[in-house]
C-alpha positions, 0 to 999 in steps of 0.5 A: 850938944847945947843945941841938940834940940835943933837937930833934925832929921828925916822922919821915917818914911812909910815905906821903909825906904830910910830906915837905916838911917833913921834908927842910927838917928834915933839911937844916936838922939836919945842916947844924947838925951839920955833915953837910949834905954826907953827902947832897951828890954826890961828897962827902968825907965820913968814915966817921964823919960817913956813919955819924952822918948814916945813923943819923940818916936811919933814925931819922926814917922810918917803921919801913916805910920802914927795913925797906924800905932795911934794906940801904942803908948809904950817906946818900947813898944813902937820901937819893936813894932817898927823894928818888926815891920821894918827890919827884914830890909837890912838884908836887902838894902845894906847889901846893895848899899855896900855893892855899889 
């Protein structure tokens, strides 16, 4: 666990093709950093926790997505926006993956 800051994973692609894997990686990382609650509804995260989570999320999304969501200042809002944009892929990608 001491090397958690060295964990790396691929940024969310603007096409969303790696969305499912990205979600898993983000949730695991935020949980390990005790920041998972920052992307939950009705959370009591401090401003520092929100800022840390937002920096992490923005660092791990495609540059074009960063610009598109430039004005988003809350990690929960960014998380929900990305979910709204890419959630439909679960219905397409997951069944295909399970059948392969």
